[in-house]
N, C-alpha and C positions, 0 to 999 in steps of 0.2 A: 778974195784977198790974194795978193801976189805971193809967190813962193818965198821970196826973201823976207816978207813980213811974217809968214808962218814960221820960218826958221828962226827969226828973231824972237818969236813967242816961245819956241822951244828953248832957246838960249836963256831966256828970262825965267824958264821953268813955269810958265803960265799954262794952266790946263786948257785954256782957250785954244792952244796950239792943236790939241787933239780934236776939238770941235771943228776948227777950220780945215784940218787935214781930212777929216771925214767928209765934210761938205764938198771939198774940191776934188778929192781923190778916192772917195769911197767906192764909186762905181768902177773905177779903173782897177783898184785892188781886188774887188770882188770878181771882175772879169778874169783877171789873171788866175786867181785861186779856183774859180769855177771850171776853168779849162784843165786843171790838174786834178782836183778832187771834185767829185760829182754830188756829194751830199751837201744839202743846203746848210745844215748846222756846221759842217766842216768849213764851208766857205766863210760863214760868219765868224767862226773861230779864227781862221787865218787872217781875216781882215782886222779883227780886234788885236790879235797878236802882232800884226804889223805896226799898229799904232803904239803898242807897248814897246816893241823893239826900237822904233824910231825915237821914242821918249828916252830910252836908255842910251841910244847911240848919239844923240845930239844934246849937249856936248858930250864928248870931246870932238866928234866929227861935225863938219859943217859942209853938207853936200852942195856940190856945184849945180847939179841938175836934180831937183827934188823928186820929180816924177820917176826918174830912173832909179834913184835911191830907194823909193818906196816900192817900185816894181820888183827890184831885186830882192828886197826883204820879203815881200809877199810870195814871190816865186820860191825862195828858199824854204819858207815856212810851209808852203803848200807841198813842196817836194818831200819834206820831212813827214808831213801828214799822209802823203801818198804812200811813202814807205811803210808807215804804220798800217795803213789800210790794205795794202797789197798782201800783207801777211794774212789777211782775212779775205782776199780776193774780191774786193768791192768795186774797183774801177778798172775796167778792161780797156777803155778808150785811150788812156794815157800810156798803157803798155804797148799799144799799137804804134804810137809816136816814138817811143823809145826803141822799139824793134826796127823801125825804119832807119834809124841812125846807127844801129849796131855795126853795119858793114863799113861805115865811114870812120868811126872812132874806136880806138882801143878802149878796153874796159879800164875803169879807174884803178883797179888792182895792179895793172901792169905798169902804170906810171911810177918811175922810181923816185921822183921828187916833185915838189910843188913848182920848182923852176921849169921842169919839162912840161908840166901842165900849162904853165903860163906861156911857154913858147908855142905850144899847140894852139892855144887861144889866139895868140898873135897871128899865127898862120891862117887860122880860120877868119879872123878879121880882115887880113890882107885879101884872102879869097873873096870874101863878101863884097869888098870894095871894088874888086875887079870884074864882077859879073854884072849883068844888066839889072836895072832898077827893079823891074817886076819880079824877076827870079829872086833877087835879094830880099824884097819885101815879103814874098811868099815864104821863103825859107825862114826868115826871122819870125813871122807870124805863126808858122807851123811849129818850129822847134824851140822858140823861146817863149812865146805866148800860148802855145799848145792849142791853137785854133784848129777846129775840125776841117775836113776837106769841104764840107758844105758851107761852113762859115767863110772860108777862103774864096770859094767860088762866087758866093754872093758879094763879098767885099770887093773883089777884083773884076766882077762881071765877066767871068769866064766859066766854061763848063767844068764839071768835076773831073772829066777825063783829061782835059788840058791841064788842070791844076796838078793832078797826079803825075802827068807826064813831065811838067816843068820841075816838080820836086824830085822826081826820079833822076832826070838828067843833071840837076844841080847836085844831088848827092854823089852821083858818079863823077862829076867834075871835081867835087871836093875830095873824094877818095883819091883821084889821080893827082890832084895838087899836093895833098899831104904825102903821098908816096914819092912824088918828085922831090919833095923837100926832105925826104929821109925819115918820115914818121912811119914806123912799122905798125901795122894794124893787127 
């Protein structure tokens, strides 16, 4: 079923919307959650919570790009679950990903307002549009979808060392770009 048809089912409050969403985007949502939380039951919980959150968000929202809408919901739910889990030290892989970005971005506690955070997001988007396509895709897959280095190497058919090198150079370029734009780290 096409995305607009699924959204129409949500707007009609038909429970078939949940079935169609799971059929079309279940694997996608699980993949996002799995890269952030490693426990199978947590992944399943994140997936199911995504469908519930979509049910509550549509209406009033009517997403333009349904896959991105679901991906963002899943990622936020998985990040919340990760926060809960890290209190118990369960998932170290995602901690590595967060550590990689520490040098590029200021901690959330230092941001004075949501406006400033939005401005930094715009600067990051500008940066990503300005770099080469492979570096952009590697960066997004690593830091948004939380893909492992091995997954990235296989996906882009490059060695692990080249993957790490591209990500390292991209982070350094991002740091320099943000500093040039006046963002203090």
